[in-house]
N, C-alpha and C positions, 0 to 999 in steps of 0.2 A: 523481456518478454516476446513480445507485440510484433519483434521484429528475427525472431522463428529462433533465436542462441536459447540452447540451456547453459541452464544452472551454474556457470564458473564455480561459483563460492555457495556457501551455505549463510543463512542469515538474510539472503532479497526476501525483500515483499512485495506478492503481490498481489490485486486487486480480483475479483469476482469479476465477472464483466457480464454471465447471464446466470440462472438458474445456479447451485451448484449445492449437493451433497458434500458433507464430511463425513469417512467412512473407516473403518477402527481396520481396515485390511487392504494391502491396492489392487486384486482383486475384484472389485466390487457390486456387491451384492442389496439390494432391500434393504433383507435381515441387517445387514453393516452397517445403515443406515443413521450416525450423530448425529448428524445438525441437517438443516434446509435453511440458505439464504438463500431468497430471494430476488430476480432482475430487480437493480433501486435507481435511480437517479445517482449521476455519478457522485456525488457530494455525503450520498450514504450508502456509497460497493462498501463490502466489507472485504476484511484485509486482514491477508496471511501471511505469521513468515515462515517461511522456508530452513526446514532444521532436514530432509533431507532429500533425497532420494531412491527411488520404488519402481520396479517394473511388477505389470499386473503377469497373468497362469498367461495373460495371451499375447505379450512381448508390447505391453501399451507402459508407457512410460507415466509415473505418478507424480506427484510430491509429497514428500510428507513434512507437515506443515503443523504450526501454532496456531491457533485464534486469539485474537488482540485486539478485537470486538471488544467494546466495556460492556456494550447492552446485547449484546447472546445470553442465551441460555445454556450455550460451549464455550463461553470462554473460559483463556485458558487449557480449555481438551487438546489433543493434537489426535490426529487423525493423515487421513490423505484422499488428496482430489485430484482431479482430471489435470494434467500438463496441456493438453491443444492450446493453441496460438486464441483462438475465437475464446476462449474461457476463463483465463486467467493475463495476466498484462502486468507488466513491474509497476509497482508503484513508482518509483524514483525517476526525470528525470535523465534520457542517454544524449541527450544535444541539450545548446545551450541556450539559456530562454533570454529572451528582447524586456516581458512582463509578466504579472503573475496577479491574480486574484486571491483577494482575502474572500477566505471561505469559511473562514470558526464564526460561528452562529454572535461570540460574545469579542472578535473582532483580534487585531492582533495589536502587542505592545510593538514600539521598536525605539533599539539600544543604541547609548557611542559605546560602544565599547564592543566585542566576542562574550565576550566570558556575560553579558549579560547583563551592565550594571550604567548607570546614568542614562535613566530611562529615555529619548526622545522625545516622542509622543504616540499617542495609541491610533489608529488605524482601520475605521469601521470596514464589517463585511461590503459584498461588492465593491470596493476599489479596486480600480487597480492602479498597479504599478510598478514604475521602469524597474528595470536590474543592473546594477549598475558594478555587480562583479558577485561571483562563486566563490560559494568558500567549501570545502569538504568535510568538512564536518554536518552530519546528521543535526546534530540539536541546532543551528546557524541555519545551513542551506545555500540564502543569496543575503546580499545586500544591498539594500532599492533605495532607491535614488528619489530621495523626498516626495511627498508630495506637497508639499508645501508653496 
């Protein structure tokens, strides 16, 4: 989304970059606000799953979304957010990356197999891991080079 592309498939996920509001209809009015999402640090950005597209009465593109933020008051609610590229960006990387940083507060576990069996080790938050290869599975994502 940050590169200006429109979503060709639904169920893409987007981050909120700036303060966003979730609206009940694609033509935004203050009285139709469902929830507010303030601008926060990168690891705390609100995430939405795009379920469709709509246009406002002024022909502005909106994303029909579902809130997937567990700590949000509007968790699992659906509505519309702006599609402007300076307000939302895709969650998933659009190009290959050489390293990833662990941002989960509890760290992550690394596994020997793709089906997440044979745990190898635990990696603490803040560690940077080199990426060996990528996987198409959204659950797996990256195959890191082990940092030991």
